[in-house]
Each structure stands twice: as structure tokens, then as C-alpha cells.
C-alpha positions in Angstrom: 142.5 126.7 91.3 139.7 127.9 89.0 136.3 128.1 90.6 134.9 125.3 88.5 137.7 122.9 89.5 137.2 123.7 93.1 133.5 123.0 92.8 134.3 119.8 91.0 136.7 118.6 93.7 134.0 119.3 96.4 131.3 117.5 94.3 133.5 114.4 93.9 133.9 114.2 97.6 130.1 114.8 98.1 129.3 112.1 95.6 131.6 109.7 97.4 130.1 110.5 100.8 126.5 110.2 99.6 127.1 106.9 97.7 129.2 105.5 100.4 126.6 106.3 103.1 123.9 104.7 101.0 126.0 101.5 100.4 127.3 101.3 104.0 124.3 99.2 105.1 124.2 96.9 102.1 126.2 94.0 103.6 124.0 93.6 106.7 120.6 94.8 105.6 119.1 91.2 105.4 120.5 90.4 108.8 118.9 93.7 110.2 115.6 92.5 108.8 115.9 89.3 110.9 116.6 91.5 113.9 113.3 93.3 113.2 111.4 90.0 113.5 111.3 88.6 110.0 112.6 85.1 110.5 110.6 83.0 108.1 113.0 82.2 105.2 110.6 82.9 102.4 109.4 86.2 103.9 113.1 87.2 104.5 113.9 86.7 100.8 110.9 88.7 99.7 111.8 91.6 102.1 115.4 91.4 101.0 114.2 92.0 97.5 111.7 94.8 98.2 113.8 97.0 100.5 116.8 97.7 98.2 114.5 98.2 95.2 111.8 100.4 96.4 113.9 103.6 96.6 114.9 103.2 92.9 111.2 103.2 91.9 110.4 106.4 93.7 113.7 108.0 92.6 112.8 107.3 89.0 109.2 108.7 89.4 110.3 111.9 91.2 113.4 112.7 89.1 111.5 114.9 86.6 110.0 116.9 89.6 113.4 117.7 91.1 114.7 118.5 87.6 112.0 121.1 87.1 112.8 122.6 90.5 116.5 122.8 89.7 115.5 124.9 86.6 113.6 127.2 88.9 115.9 127.4 91.9 119.3 126.2 90.8 121.2 123.0 91.0 123.1 123.7 94.2 119.9 123.7 96.4 118.9 120.4 94.8 122.3 118.9 95.5 122.1 120.0 99.1 118.5 118.7 99.5 119.5 115.3 98.0 122.6 114.8 100.2 120.8 116.0 103.3 118.0 113.6 102.6 120.5 110.7 102.3 121.9 111.8 105.7 118.4 111.8 107.3 117.0 108.7 105.9 120.2 106.6 106.2 120.2 107.5 109.9 116.5 107.1 110.8 116.6 103.2 110.4 118.6 103.2 113.7 115.3 104.0 115.5 112.8 101.8 113.6 110.8 99.2 115.5 109.6 97.0 112.6 110.2 96.3 109.0 107.4 98.5 107.8 109.0 101.6 109.4 112.3 100.5 107.6 110.3 100.3 104.4 109.0 103.9 104.9 112.6 105.1 105.4 113.6 103.5 102.1 110.7 105.0 100.3 111.5 108.5 101.5 115.1 108.0 100.6 114.1 107.4 97.1 111.6 110.3 97.0 114.0 112.9 98.3 117.5 111.7 97.1 118.7 111.7 93.5 122.2 113.1 94.4 123.9 111.7 91.3 121.5 113.5 88.9 121.8 116.7 90.9 125.6 116.5 90.8 125.7 115.9 87.1 123.4 118.8 86.4 125.5 121.2 88.6 128.7 120.0 86.9 127.2 120.7 83.5 126.1 124.2 84.5 129.4 125.4 86.0 132.1 123.5 83.9 133.6 125.0 80.7 132.1 123.0 77.8 135.5 121.7 76.6 136.2 120.2 80.0 132.8 118.7 80.6 133.9 115.1 79.8 136.8 115.5 82.3 134.4 116.7 85.0 131.8 114.0 84.5 134.5 111.4 84.5 135.7 112.5 87.9 132.1 112.5 89.3 131.7 109.0 88.1 134.9 108.1 89.9 133.6 109.5 93.1 130.4 107.4 92.7 132.2 104.2 92.0 134.6 104.7 94.9 131.5 105.0 97.1 130.1 101.8 95.7 133.3 100.0 96.4 134.4 101.3 99.7 130.9 101.7 101.2 130.0 98.0 101.5 133.6 97.1 102.5 133.6 99.6 105.3 130.0 98.8 106.3 130.7 95.1 106.6 133.7 95.8 108.8 131.8 98.3 111.0 128.9 95.9 111.4 131.3 93.3 112.9 132.4 95.9 115.5 129.2 97.9 116.3 125.5 97.1 116.5 123.6 97.5 113.2 121.8 100.5 114.5 125.0 102.3 115.3 126.2 101.7 111.7 123.0 103.4 110.4 123.9 106.5 112.5 127.5 106.4 111.1 126.1 106.3 107.6 124.0 109.4 108.3 127.1 111.1 109.8 129.1 110.4 106.6 126.3 111.9 104.4 126.1 114.9 106.8 129.8 115.7 106.1 128.9 115.8 102.4 126.0 118.1 103.1 128.2 120.6 105.1 130.8 120.6 102.3 128.1 121.2 99.7 126.6 124.1 101.6 129.9 125.8 102.5 132.2 125.2 99.5 130.2 124.9 96.3 129.4 128.1 94.5 126.8 128.4 91.7 125.9 131.4 89.6 122.2 130.7 88.9 120.5 132.7 86.2 117.0 131.3 85.6 116.2 133.8 82.8 118.7 132.1 80.6 116.9 128.8 80.6 114.9 127.9 77.5 111.2 126.8 78.0 110.8 123.2 78.9 107.6 122.8 77.0 109.3 123.2 73.7 111.8 120.5 74.5 109.0 118.2 75.7 107.2 118.6 72.3 110.4 117.8 70.4 111.0 114.6 72.5 107.4 113.4 71.9 107.7 114.1 68.2 110.9 112.1 67.8 110.0 109.2 70.1 108.9 106.8 67.3 111.4 107.9 64.7 114.5 106.3 66.2 116.4 103.2 64.7 115.4 99.8 66.0 118.8 99.5 67.6 118.0 102.3 70.0 115.0 100.4 71.4 117.2 97.3 71.7 119.6 99.4 73.8 116.8 100.3 76.1 116.2 96.6 76.6 119.9 95.9 77.1 120.1 98.6 79.8 116.9 97.4 81.5 117.9 93.7 81.5 121.5 94.3 82.6 120.1 96.1 85.7 117.3 93.7 86.1 119.6 90.7 86.1 122.5 92.0 88.1 120.4 93.9 90.6 118.2 90.9 91.0 121.1 88.9 92.3 123.0 91.5 94.4 120.6 91.9 97.4 120.8 88.2 98.1 124.6 88.0 98.2 124.6 88.5 102.0 122.3 85.5 102.4 124.4 83.4 100.0 127.6 84.3 101.7 126.1 83.2 105.0 125.1 79.9 103.4 128.6 79.3 102.1 130.5 80.7 105.1 128.4 79.3 107.9 128.6 81.1 111.3 132.0 82.7 110.9 132.5 85.7 113.2 133.5 88.1 110.4 130.5 87.4 108.3 129.7 91.0 107.6 133.3 91.8 106.6 133.3 88.8 104.2 130.0 90.0 102.7 131.3 93.5 102.2 134.4 92.1 100.5 132.3 90.1 98.1 130.3 93.2 97.1 133.3 95.6 97.0 135.5 93.3 94.8 132.9 93.4 92.1 133.1 97.2 92.1 136.9 97.0 91.8 136.5 94.9 88.7 134.0 97.4 87.3 136.5 100.3 87.8 139.2 98.4 85.8 136.7 97.5 83.0 135.5 101.1 82.7 139.1 102.4 82.5 140.2 99.9 79.9 137.1 100.0 77.7 137.0 103.8 77.7 140.3 103.8 75.9 140.1 100.7 73.7 136.4 100.5 72.7 136.8 102.9 69.6 139.5 100.5 68.4 137.7 97.2 69.1 134.2 98.4 68.2 131.5 99.2 70.7 129.2 96.4 69.6 132.0 93.8 70.0 132.8 95.2 73.4 129.1 95.1 74.4 128.8 91.5 73.3 131.9 90.5 75.2 130.6 92.2 78.3 127.2 90.5 78.0 128.8 87.1 77.5 131.3 87.5 80.3 128.7 88.7 82.8 126.3 85.9 81.9 128.8 83.1 81.9 130.3 84.1 85.3 126.9 83.8 86.9 126.8 80.0 86.3 129.8 78.9 88.4 128.7 81.2 91.2 125.7 78.8 91.6 127.9 75.7 91.8 130.5 76.6 94.4 130.6 75.6 98.0 133.0 78.1 99.6 133.4 81.9 99.9 136.9 82.3 98.4 135.8 81.1 94.9 132.8 83.4 95.1 135.1 86.4 95.7 137.3 85.4 92.7 134.3 84.9 90.5 132.7 88.2 91.5 135.9 90.1 90.6 136.1 88.4 87.2 132.5 89.1 86.6 133.1 92.8 87.5 135.6 93.0 84.7 132.7 92.4 82.3 129.9 94.0 84.2 131.6 97.4 84.4 131.3 97.7 80.6 127.7 97.0 80.1 126.2 100.5 80.7 129.1 102.5 79.2 129.1 100.4 76.0 125.2 100.5 75.6 125.1 104.3 76.2 128.0 104.8 73.8 126.1 102.9 71.1 123.0 105.0 71.8 125.1 108.2 71.3 126.5 106.9 68.0 123.2 105.7 66.6 121.3 108.9 67.1 121.8 112.5 65.9 123.1 115.0 68.4 119.9 117.0 68.6 118.0 113.9 69.7 120.4 112.6 72.3 118.8 114.4 75.3 115.4 112.7 74.8 117.0 109.3 74.1 119.2 109.5 77.2 116.2 110.5 79.2 114.5 107.2 78.3 117.7 105.2 79.0 117.6 106.6 82.5 114.1 105.4 82.9 115.1 101.9 81.7 118.0 102.0 84.3 115.7 102.9 87.2 113.0 100.4 86.2 115.6 97.6 86.1 116.9 98.7 89.5 113.4 98.5 90.9 112.1 95.4 89.3 115.2 93.2 89.5 115.4 92.9 93.4 111.6 92.7 93.6 111.3 89.8 91.1 114.5 88.3 92.5 112.9 88.1 96.0 109.9 86.3 94.7 112.0 84.0 92.5 114.4 82.9 95.3 111.4 82.4 97.6 110.0 79.9 95.1 113.1 78.2 93.7 116.0 78.9 96.1 119.0 81.1 96.2 121.2 79.3 93.7 118.5 79.4 91.0 118.7 83.2 90.7 122.2 83.0 89.2 120.9 80.7 86.4 118.0 83.0 85.7 120.2 86.1 85.5 122.6 84.2 83.2 119.8 83.1 80.8 118.4 86.6 80.5 121.7 88.1 79.6 122.5 85.4 77.1 119.1 86.0 75.3 120.0 89.7 75.3 123.4 88.9 73.8 121.8 87.0 70.9 119.4 89.8 70.2 122.2 92.4 70.1 124.3 90.2 67.9 121.4 89.6 65.5 119.8 93.1 65.2 122.4 95.7 66.1 125.0 96.9 63.6 128.3 98.6 64.5 127.9 102.3 63.6 130.0 103.0 60.5 131.6 106.1 62.0 133.3 104.0 64.7 135.1 101.8 62.1 138.2 104.0 61.9 141.8 103.6 62.6 142.7 104.6 66.1 146.1 105.5 67.3 146.8 104.2 70.8 149.4 106.1 72.7 
């Protein structure tokens, strides 16, 4: 096996262990907050919004710092640092005594993690250029598998072990990834070959205001898609408890609800990746916005868990295409020499949506109730759909005949 393929295989496993460890605690995090003494319903909803979002804020703020350090010291040290940080700060909540200490763990998790960016940078530096798409696709697969299996496994473990033990198991899973990264990944780092970053920064600032209007609309699409969907996700455990009552397998049910959405997203990404050039990227984005928005509405009307699982899977079939279609349109609407700076800003929109969605969602549910958050998310996405339909044109170079084999 060529060296780059061996490195890729290890990085896919590392990506899975890091993402899975982070997501392992998702199904029971609100219940652990109650265990720490937050029992007031409104306070619980606010903390449930803050804790999942705070790490995204600090991850977005610190990403440029870690990027500069990777230019100076190589991508492998940054990957090891990020996965080791996930291991440490996923395990430390097992020892916290109050919700403020848990908040500190989540803040440090955001500051020192960033494993996906480190893995992508390392893959780009060691993979032959003509196989880069193949490599990044596999890294994405490792991440999505972690997103799907992590909550499912975490819910099942939380029904067997105490919550604090599951935090330790999450740290152990990320520790396995850290050991694999240290021992099996090889990087030939040559800092002298890297071009000055200052020149790139000047070019980005110079072109910031020269992009087509559709590019800025895509920033809003990416922000609102994360804002709306991430504004709902942290409250699914509380909603499942409301629907299921006091069933003994509550954490397993919650993990299933979260994981089934990821399964739908995997199917959507696979199908749209092949058929989007034939159907048109704008049409696919509109369909994904419409499907994601409309499937929020019946989720607010149901009275049992089984319909919620079915609706979350159906919504995942549309949700999985939002970011890929938006990023594809960005790439087609901008010239190749400007794509780096544009994608840098789309990443900022992504992190900002991840941070603000749960935070605003916590305040919203505290004021208007759990079910209202589904209506609010649906309305935001429908307004976004109308704006895309009105202002964004399908890039002419995508209107070609595509042979499907």
C-alpha cells in the first residue's frame, strides 16, 4: 500500500474516533446537567443551548492560530494535538462538580480541538493531487460515521453505565485515535516550501468585495442552515423525554433519533454527489431547503417517539445536501484563484451558525416552549429558500448533458 493510502486509512479511523468521542455524550448531556443541579426547566433549556454551542465559537476563533502553527511545525503535530485534546476534555467532565466546570471543559474542547481541519490539511499535504477528491471523500465518510454511531453508542452506554463512566469511555475512544496518529501517520514536512501567508492575506482582502451577490447569499444559506438545524438538535433529548415519558431505555431512544438523521444525510450526500450535475445545483439546493424546512413542521405536532424517528430520517435525506450543494455553487460561481478566500469565509459562516443556533435556541425554548423551535427553524429555512430562488442563477457551466453510468 502506498504511503499516502496508509496515512489516509489511519486518518479516516482517527477522524471516526475523534468525532465519535465528541458525539458520544450528545444523547444524555441535558440529563447530566440535571445531575449537576440545574433542575429549573427554563435554566435547563438555556444551559442545554449554551454547552453544545460554546465549543464551536472558540473553535472558529482559534482555527487561524492552529493553521499558522501547522505551517510552521507541520500538520501531523496539529492533528495529534487536536485528537489528544478531544481525549482529555471529553474525559474531564467525569470529574466536574457543577455546570460551570462542565462549561470550562467545553470551552477548552473548542480552543484546542479542530481535528477535522487538521486532518483535511494533512490529507492535502500528503495525497497526490489527482487523488485528493478521493482522499477528502473518505475523510468525510469517517466524520459522518462518527456523527451517526457516536450518539447511538452513547445512548446505549448511558443506559448501562453512569453518565460519568461514559465520559471516560469517550476519552478512551479518542485516546485510541491519538495513539494511532502518533505511531502510524507519517508526514514529510518542509517549511521552506510554504509561500508567505501575508501575500495570500492581501489577495483575500482585495477580492472580498468583488464577488457576485450569489456568493454572499451562499454565506447566508450556510449560516442559516446551521443556525436552524443546530438550534433544534440540542433539545431533541428533552423532546424525546417529553414524548416517551419515563421509559427505561430513554438514552438509547434519544441516540437512535439523533443517529437516524445522520443515516439519511449519508444517503443524501451519496445520491446528490452523483446526480447534482445532471439536475442542477440550484434546483438540488432548493429541494434540500424545502424538504428540511417542511419536515420540521410535523415534528412539532406529533405525540409519540416512533413518528419522530421516521420524520428525522426523512429530514436527513434533505438536510444532508444543504452544505454540499451550497459549497458546490460557491465553487462554480467564483474563479479558481479566489476559491481559497471564499471557502475561508464559508467556514466562518458554518462555525457562527453552529455557535449561535443552540444559544438562541435555548433562549427561544425557554420563552416559547420546546415545540415552537421547530416552527421557527422551518420559517427561517423557507425564507432562505425564497431568497435563493429569487436571486441565485444556476451557473451556466453546469447546464450540460451528463452521462450517468
